C-alpha positions as CSV (number, residue, x, y, z in Angstrom):
1,E,128.6,46.1,110.8
2,L,125.1,46.8,109.5
3,L,124.9,50.1,111.5
4,Y,127.8,51.0,109.8
5,L,126.5,50.3,106.5
6,F,122.9,52.5,106.5
7,D,124.3,55.5,109.4
8,G,128.1,55.8,107.4
9,K,127.5,54.4,103.5
10,K,123.2,55.5,103.8
11,F,123.3,51.9,102.1
12,A,119.4,50.9,102.5
13,F,118.9,47.1,103.1
14,G,115.8,45.1,100.8
15,N,114.5,42.6,101.4
16,Y,117.2,39.8,100.1
17,F,119.3,37.7,102.4
18,E,121.4,35.0,100.6
19,N,123.2,32.1,102.9
20,L,122.7,33.3,106.0
21,T,124.3,30.9,108.5
22,I,124.9,32.4,112.5
23,S,127.5,30.8,114.6
24,K,129.6,30.4,117.2
25,V,132.7,30.3,118.4
26,N,134.1,30.6,122.3
27,E,131.1,32.2,123.2
28,R,130.8,34.5,120.6
29,Y,128.4,34.7,118.1
30,F,128.4,35.3,113.7
31,L,126.2,36.2,111.1
32,K,127.0,35.7,108.0
33,T,125.3,37.1,104.6
34,L,124.6,38.4,101.4
35,I,122.3,41.4,101.5
36,G,120.7,43.3,99.3
37,G,119.9,47.0,98.5
38,E,120.0,50.4,97.9
39,K,122.3,53.6,97.6
40,Y,119.3,54.9,100.7
41,S,117.4,58.2,99.1
42,I,114.8,60.0,101.6
43,D,111.8,60.2,98.6
44,K,112.3,56.6,97.9
45,H,112.7,55.3,101.2
46,G,110.8,57.7,103.9
47,F,111.8,58.5,107.5
48,K,110.1,56.9,110.2
49,G,112.4,59.4,113.3
50,V,113.7,56.9,114.8
51,V,117.3,56.4,114.5
52,V,119.6,52.9,115.6
53,K,123.3,54.4,117.6
54,A,123.2,51.4,118.8
55,M,122.9,47.8,119.6
56,T,123.8,46.8,123.5
57,Y,124.4,43.0,125.4
58,H,121.5,44.4,127.8
59,M,119.3,41.1,127.7
60,M,120.1,39.7,124.6
61,S,120.2,36.2,123.8
62,I,120.4,33.8,121.0
63,E,118.8,30.2,120.3
64,K,118.0,28.4,117.7
65,I,114.5,27.3,117.5
66,D,114.0,23.7,115.0
67,N,115.5,25.3,112.4
68,L,115.1,28.8,112.6
69,W,117.5,31.4,114.7
70,K,115.4,33.8,117.5
71,L,118.0,37.1,117.6
72,Q,116.5,38.9,121.5
73,Y,118.3,42.5,121.8
74,V,118.5,45.7,122.7
75,V,118.9,49.0,121.0
76,D,120.2,52.7,122.1
77,I,118.3,55.2,119.5
């Protein structure tokens, strides 16, 4: 969904994440949050030269450490 918002809707994410929760149901993880941002503008946000095409399950891990969540994944670029 996040890739779709950026690539399809040209939505640039800010540093605003509210009420972020991660839950596990039947070996599947779900992330829910309210995200702040604005319409992407190359003049304002720039371009780093790398575009993420997809997330993969290869080497993915999700674990809770104390009161924080650690997510590790590989991306296709």
